[in-house]
VEXDRENMI-404748 format. One line per 5 residues: for each residue y, z, x of C-alpha. Coordinates in Angstrom, 1 decimal. Layout:
<rs>
Y Z X  ... $
</rs>
This chain:
<rs>
26.9 -13.3 -1.3  30.0 -13.1 -3.7  29.9 -12.6 -7.3  32.3 -11.9 -10.0  32.0 -10.7 -13.7 $
34.1 -9.5 -16.6  35.8 -6.0 -16.2  33.9 -4.6 -19.0  34.3 -1.2 -20.6  34.4 2.0 -18.8 $
34.6 0.2 -15.5  34.4 2.5 -12.6  33.3 1.0 -9.1  32.1 3.6 -6.8  33.9 3.8 -3.6 $
32.6 2.3 -0.4  31.9 6.0 0.8  30.0 6.7 -2.3  27.9 3.6 -1.9  27.2 4.3 1.7 $
26.1 7.9 0.9  23.8 6.8 -1.9  22.3 3.8 0.0  21.5 6.0 3.1  19.3 8.1 0.8 $
17.3 5.4 -0.7  13.8 4.5 0.5  14.4 0.8 -0.4  17.5 0.6 1.8  16.2 -1.2 5.0 $
19.3 -0.5 7.2  19.1 3.2 7.8  18.0 3.0 11.5  21.1 0.7 12.3  24.8 1.1 12.2 $
26.3 -0.3 9.1  29.0 -0.1 6.5  29.6 -1.2 3.0  32.0 -4.1 3.1  32.0 -5.3 -0.6 $
30.8 -4.4 -4.1  31.2 -7.1 -6.8  30.2 -7.1 -10.4  27.5 -9.7 -11.2  27.6 -9.1 -15.0 $
27.1 -6.5 -17.8  23.8 -6.2 -19.5  25.5 -4.1 -22.2  29.1 -3.2 -22.9  28.6 -0.6 -25.6 $
28.1 2.9 -24.4  26.3 3.7 -22.2  27.4 0.5 -20.7  25.1 -1.1 -18.0  26.2 -3.5 -15.3 $
24.7 -5.1 -12.2  26.7 -4.7 -9.0  25.9 -6.5 -5.7  26.7 -4.4 -2.6  27.2 -6.1 0.7 $
26.2 -4.2 3.8  27.5 -5.3 7.3  25.9 -4.3 10.4  27.6 -3.6 13.7  25.9 -6.7 15.1 $
27.4 -9.1 12.5  24.3 -9.4 10.2  24.9 -8.8 6.5  22.6 -7.9 3.5  23.1 -7.8 -0.1 $
21.5 -5.2 -2.3  21.3 -5.0 -6.1  22.5 -1.8 -7.8  22.2 -1.7 -11.6  24.7 1.0 -12.8 $
24.9 2.9 -16.1  28.0 4.6 -17.1  28.0 7.9 -18.9  30.9 10.0 -20.2  29.3 13.4 -19.2 $
27.1 14.3 -16.4  23.5 13.8 -17.2  21.3 16.5 -15.6  18.0 14.5 -15.2  20.1 11.6 -13.5 $
22.1 13.8 -11.1  19.6 12.7 -8.3  20.8 9.2 -8.7  24.5 9.7 -9.1  26.2 7.0 -7.4 $
29.9 8.1 -7.9  32.3 9.2 -10.5  35.9 8.3 -11.3  38.6 7.7 -14.0  38.5 4.4 -15.9 $
41.4 2.2 -17.0  41.7 4.4 -20.1  42.1 7.5 -18.1  38.7 8.8 -19.1  36.1 10.4 -16.8 $
33.1 8.2 -16.0  29.8 9.2 -14.2  28.0 6.2 -12.7  24.2 6.4 -12.1  21.5 4.1 -10.9 $
20.5 2.6 -14.3  16.9 2.1 -13.4  16.2 5.9 -13.7  17.8 6.0 -17.1  15.2 5.6 -19.9 $
17.9 5.2 -22.4  18.9 1.9 -21.0  15.9 0.4 -19.1  14.7 -1.1 -22.3  17.4 -3.8 -21.8 $
15.2 -5.5 -19.2  12.2 -5.7 -21.4  14.2 -6.9 -24.4  15.9 -9.5 -22.2  12.4 -10.9 -21.3 $
11.1 -10.9 -24.9  14.3 -12.8 -26.1  14.9 -14.9 -23.0  18.5 -13.7 -23.4  21.4 -14.8 -21.2 $
24.9 -13.4 -20.4  27.7 -13.8 -18.2  26.3 -13.7 -14.7  22.6 -13.4 -15.7  19.6 -15.0 -17.5 $
16.2 -13.6 -18.4  13.3 -16.0 -18.5  9.9 -15.6 -20.1  7.1 -17.0 -18.0  5.8 -20.3 -19.6 $
2.0 -18.9 -19.3  2.9 -15.7 -21.3  2.0 -16.7 -24.8  2.1 -13.1 -26.1  3.9 -10.0 -24.7 $
2.4 -6.6 -24.8  3.8 -3.7 -26.8  5.5 -1.4 -24.3  6.6 2.3 -24.2  9.3 4.1 -22.3 $
9.8 3.4 -18.7  8.6 5.4 -15.6  9.8 4.8 -12.3  7.1 4.4 -9.6  7.9 6.9 -6.8 $
5.9 5.4 -3.9  7.5 2.0 -3.5  9.4 1.3 -0.1  11.4 -1.9 -0.6  11.9 -2.4 -4.4 $
12.1 -0.3 -7.5  9.4 -0.7 -10.1  9.3 0.6 -13.6  6.1 0.8 -15.7  6.7 0.6 -19.5 $
4.1 2.5 -21.3  0.8 1.4 -19.7  1.3 -2.3 -20.7  3.8 -3.8 -18.3  5.5 -3.3 -14.9 $
8.9 -4.5 -13.9  9.8 -5.0 -10.2  13.6 -5.0 -9.5  14.3 -6.6 -6.1  16.7 -4.4 -4.2 $
17.4 -6.6 -1.4  18.5 -10.0 -2.8  19.1 -13.5 -1.3  20.2 -16.7 -3.0  17.2 -18.7 -4.2 $
13.9 -18.1 -6.2  11.9 -15.1 -4.9  8.4 -16.1 -3.8  6.9 -13.4 -5.8  8.0 -15.0 -9.0 $
7.4 -18.6 -7.8  3.9 -18.0 -6.6  2.8 -15.8 -9.6  4.1 -18.4 -12.0  2.3 -21.1 -10.1 $
-1.0 -19.3 -10.1  -0.6 -18.4 -13.8  -0.3 -22.1 -14.5  -3.7 -22.8 -13.0  -5.3 -20.1 -15.1 $
-6.1 -18.0 -12.1  -7.6 -14.6 -13.0  -7.1 -13.1 -9.5  -3.6 -12.0 -10.4  -1.8 -9.8 -12.9 $
-0.4 -12.0 -15.6  3.4 -12.7 -15.0  5.5 -12.1 -18.1  9.0 -13.0 -17.0  12.0 -12.6 -14.8 $
15.7 -12.0 -14.4  18.0 -14.3 -12.7  21.5 -13.6 -11.4  24.2 -16.4 -11.5  27.6 -16.8 -10.1 $
29.9 -19.6 -9.0  29.4 -20.7 -5.4  32.9 -21.1 -4.1  31.9 -23.4 -1.3  29.9 -26.0 -3.2 $
31.5 -25.5 -6.6  28.0 -25.2 -8.1  26.3 -22.2 -9.7  24.3 -20.0 -7.2  21.3 -18.0 -8.3 $
19.2 -15.1 -7.0  16.1 -13.5 -8.3  16.7 -10.0 -9.5  13.5 -8.7 -11.2  10.0 -9.8 -12.5 $
7.6 -8.4 -15.0  3.9 -8.5 -15.1  1.0 -7.0 -17.1  0.3 -3.5 -15.7  -3.3 -3.1 -14.3 $
-3.8 0.3 -15.8  -7.6 0.6 -15.1  -7.3 -0.8 -11.4  -7.7 1.0 -8.2  -5.8 0.0 -4.9 $
-7.9 -1.6 -2.3  -6.9 0.9 0.3  -8.0 3.8 -1.7  -11.3 2.2 -2.4  -11.9 1.4 1.2 $
-10.8 4.7 2.4  -13.4 6.5 0.3  -16.1 4.2 1.7  -15.0 5.2 5.2  -14.9 9.0 4.3 $
-18.5 8.6 2.9  -19.6 7.1 6.3  -18.0 9.9 8.3  -19.7 12.4 6.1  -23.1 10.9 7.1 $
-23.4 11.4 10.8  -26.9 9.8 11.0  -26.4 6.6 8.8  -25.0 3.1 9.6  -22.4 1.6 7.4 $
-24.8 -0.4 5.6  -26.9 2.7 4.6  -24.1 4.8 3.2  -23.9 5.0 -0.7  -20.2 4.2 -0.6 $
-20.7 0.8 1.4  -17.8 -1.5 0.8  -19.3 -4.8 2.0  -20.0 -6.0 -1.5  -16.3 -5.5 -2.5 $
-15.1 -7.0 0.7  -17.3 -10.1 -0.1  -15.8 -10.4 -3.7  -12.3 -9.8 -2.3  -12.8 -12.7 0.3 $
-13.9 -15.0 -2.6  -10.8 -13.9 -4.7  -8.6 -14.7 -1.8  -10.0 -18.2 -1.2  -9.6 -18.8 -5.0 $
-6.0 -18.0 -4.8  -5.5 -20.1 -1.6  -7.3 -23.1 -3.4  -5.1 -22.8 -6.5  -1.9 -22.6 -4.4 $
-2.9 -25.8 -2.5  -3.4 -27.4 -5.8  -0.1 -26.8 -7.4  2.4 -26.3 -4.4  3.0 -28.3 -1.3 $
0.8 -28.6 1.7  1.2 -30.2 5.1  -0.5 -30.6 8.6  1.2 -29.3 11.8  1.6 -31.8 14.5 $
1.3 -31.1 18.2  5.0 -30.2 18.6  4.8 -27.8 15.5  1.6 -26.1 16.9  3.5 -25.5 20.2 $
6.4 -24.0 18.3  4.0 -21.6 16.3  2.5 -20.5 19.5  5.9 -20.1 21.3  7.2 -17.8 18.4 $
4.2 -15.6 18.9  4.8 -15.4 22.6  8.5 -14.6 22.1  7.5 -11.7 19.8  5.0 -10.5 22.4 $
7.6 -10.6 24.9  10.0 -8.5 22.9  7.2 -6.0 22.0  6.2 -5.5 25.7  9.8 -4.7 26.4 $
9.9 -2.2 23.6  6.4 -0.5 24.2  5.2 0.3 27.7  1.6 0.6 26.6  1.3 -3.3 26.0 $
2.2 -4.4 29.4  -1.3 -4.0 30.9  -2.7 -6.3 28.2  0.1 -8.8 28.0  -1.5 -11.5 30.1 $
-4.7 -11.4 28.0  -2.8 -11.5 24.8  -0.8 -14.5 25.9  -4.0 -16.2 26.4  -4.5 -16.2 22.6 $
-1.2 -18.0 22.2  -1.9 -20.4 25.0  -5.1 -21.4 23.4  -3.3 -22.1 20.1  -0.7 -24.2 21.9 $
-3.5 -26.4 23.4  -5.6 -26.6 20.3  -6.3 -30.0 19.3  -7.6 -29.7 15.8  -5.5 -30.1 12.7 $
-3.8 -27.1 11.3  -3.3 -27.4 7.5  -0.4 -25.2 6.1  0.5 -24.3 2.5  2.0 -21.5 0.6 $
0.2 -18.2 1.3  0.6 -14.5 0.6  2.3 -13.7 3.9  1.9 -10.0 4.1  -1.8 -9.6 3.1 $
-3.5 -6.1 3.4  -5.6 -3.7 1.4  -2.5 -2.2 0.0  -1.6 -5.6 -1.7  -4.8 -5.8 -3.8 $
-6.3 -4.0 -6.9  -9.8 -3.7 -8.0  -9.7 -4.1 -11.8  -12.7 -4.0 -14.3  -12.9 -7.8 -14.1 $
-12.5 -8.3 -10.4  -9.9 -8.2 -7.6  -6.2 -8.9 -8.1  -3.8 -9.9 -5.5  -0.3 -8.5 -5.8 $
3.2 -8.9 -4.2  3.5 -12.4 -3.0  7.1 -11.6 -1.9  6.1 -11.7 1.8  7.7 -9.3 4.3 $
11.0 -8.3 2.7  12.7 -8.0 6.0  12.3 -11.6 6.8  14.8 -14.4 5.4  13.9 -15.7 2.1 $
13.5 -19.3 3.5  11.1 -18.0 6.1  9.1 -16.2 3.5  8.9 -19.5 1.5  7.7 -21.5 4.6 $
4.2 -23.2 4.6  1.7 -21.3 6.7  -1.9 -21.3 7.5  -4.3 -19.5 5.2  -5.7 -17.8 8.3 $
-2.5 -15.7 8.5  -3.7 -13.9 5.3  -7.3 -13.7 6.5  -6.0 -12.2 9.8  -3.9 -9.8 7.9 $
-6.9 -8.5 5.9  -8.9 -8.3 9.2  -6.4 -5.9 10.6  -6.3 -4.0 7.4  -10.1 -3.3 7.6 $
-9.6 -2.0 11.0  -6.7 0.2 10.0  -8.6 1.8 7.2  -11.6 2.5 9.4  -9.6 4.0 12.1 $
-6.8 5.8 10.5  -9.0 8.9 9.7  -9.8 9.0 13.4  -6.2 10.3 13.9  -7.2 13.4 12.1 $
-10.2 14.2 14.5  -10.6 15.0 18.1  -11.8 12.1 20.2  -15.4 11.3 19.5  -17.2 8.2 20.9 $
-19.8 8.4 18.1  -17.0 8.2 15.4  -15.3 5.5 17.4  -18.4 3.4 17.3  -18.9 4.2 13.5 $
-15.3 3.0 12.8  -15.8 -0.2 14.8  -19.1 -0.8 12.9  -17.6 -0.3 9.4  -14.6 -2.6 10.2 $
-16.8 -5.4 11.8  -19.2 -5.2 8.8  -16.5 -5.6 6.2  -14.6 -8.3 8.2  -17.8 -10.2 8.2 $
-18.4 -9.6 4.4  -14.8 -10.9 3.6  -15.2 -14.0 5.6  -18.6 -14.6 3.9  -17.1 -14.4 0.5 $
-14.2 -16.5 1.5  -16.5 -19.2 3.0  -18.5 -19.4 -0.3  -15.4 -20.3 -2.3  -13.3 -22.3 0.3 $
-16.1 -24.2 1.8  -15.1 -23.3 5.3  -15.8 -20.1 7.2  -12.6 -18.6 8.7  -14.5 -17.7 11.8 $
-15.0 -21.3 12.6  -11.3 -21.4 13.4  -11.6 -18.8 16.0  -8.6 -19.9 18.1  -6.3 -19.8 15.3 $
-7.7 -16.7 13.7  -7.5 -14.7 17.0  -3.9 -16.0 17.6  -2.7 -14.7 14.0  -4.6 -11.5 14.5 $
-3.1 -10.9 17.9  0.3 -11.6 16.6  -0.2 -9.1 13.7  -1.7 -6.5 16.1  1.4 -6.8 18.4 $
3.7 -6.2 15.4  1.8 -3.1 14.4  2.1 -1.7 17.9  5.9 -2.0 17.8  6.0 -0.5 14.3 $
3.7 2.4 15.0  5.6 3.3 18.3  8.8 3.4 16.3  7.7 5.1 13.0  4.1 6.8 13.5 $
3.4 7.4 17.1  0.3 9.3 16.2  -1.1 6.1 14.7  -0.4 3.9 17.8  -4.1 4.2 18.9 $
-5.1 2.1 15.9  -3.4 -1.2 16.7  -4.0 -0.5 20.5  -7.8 -0.5 20.0  -7.4 -4.0 18.7 $
-5.1 -5.0 21.5  -7.8 -3.9 23.9  -10.2 -6.3 22.1  -8.0 -9.2 21.6  -6.8 -9.3 25.1 $
-10.4 -10.0 26.2  -10.8 -13.2 24.1  -11.2 -11.4 20.8  -14.7 -10.0 21.8  -15.6 -6.6 20.4 $
-16.3 -3.7 22.7  -19.9 -3.2 23.7  -21.8 -0.2 22.1  -21.7 1.6 25.4  -17.8 1.4 25.3 $
-17.7 2.4 21.8  -20.3 5.1 21.8  -23.6 5.1 19.9  -24.5 6.6 16.5 $
</rs>
């Protein structure tokens, strides 16, 4: 990705060494486990030229295997060191006037972050960028100073007061980010199962190959759900309640989550229905079904090579993909969430809200915008119920009784979610057992590789699902799980 812009005032571009040192320390930089180097840094444009000046730089990273990625780095230029920004100092140098300039990550500077909100309210444009207000946003809220959200992994989000949240996409690709596209589409239907989108920022630069203007999504703003609670935290509380009552079943505990799981299933189906109404849909033919299954087989083969623990189950897991390849029923595909789990939903006062339709950021943009089965999202949530039930087991010695209770909680809430989904969609996901098992198996295989590489102590969580899914998806017997 190439971009150019005006030289601007106080222009100091950090060196490649400075950029490499800075990127390596950022949670949102995805290449830390690979060998890489910065090969380009180009101005996209200046959001403000008076001091402290703010510009957006696109940094290209090239990996040893030839892959490249482009990261967005908004920079603010100060004449003096700023103590509260020293943790995001990107570099320093002398500008063309011979004056010292300190360059920081602008998203951490409350003195300048209001430029993003002002741009959305005014739908302003500049050399290399344009802000857009979402057509559904009749009124914009009053906002306060920005606060950086500390826990985010792949992007940087700013909360303005308690009214709006701005997500800045760090890794950028040409084209419209699906988070913007899908939120705007759902808002046009009047869906209440999302946070109201408010606007977005688009980068623009000349495409030297086509002669046209290339674009990329840089940021999006939404209403901040200040009174909402993350689904993972709510579900985790329910599981802790269950473990604290050794003689009760999941449906007997005061913190039973099944009612919320039912409502979450209904909200998910509502979103799927709305997406099918306003965005393209299609039906996979036999060749495409075979290709879908083959992609899953290939991922399994790579995973078996990477994680020895998978090898004893490989044949049984392949059976799930073989069944998919030979499946004769129609498979309808549409736009879906793509990375759906309990961390991607919030329980607000007026119901469940689905978040982050960006898909898996590590995947190419065109792949994240591809039509897929709604059962991919259902399978993702099925796996998430299993995760929240079992992740606490890692903290305890092995206990067959607790294993049984975790499995019971997960199964109860999986069923409740599917019940809620069926009520709204008109079709029970469990009726599509072949497809649901294939997607759940594919997800569990991915989880095994992830945990083996990043959290080995959690590997037992997806491996419990691998055991079940390799035997035609049937749950373990009570004797295998233990009894309460």
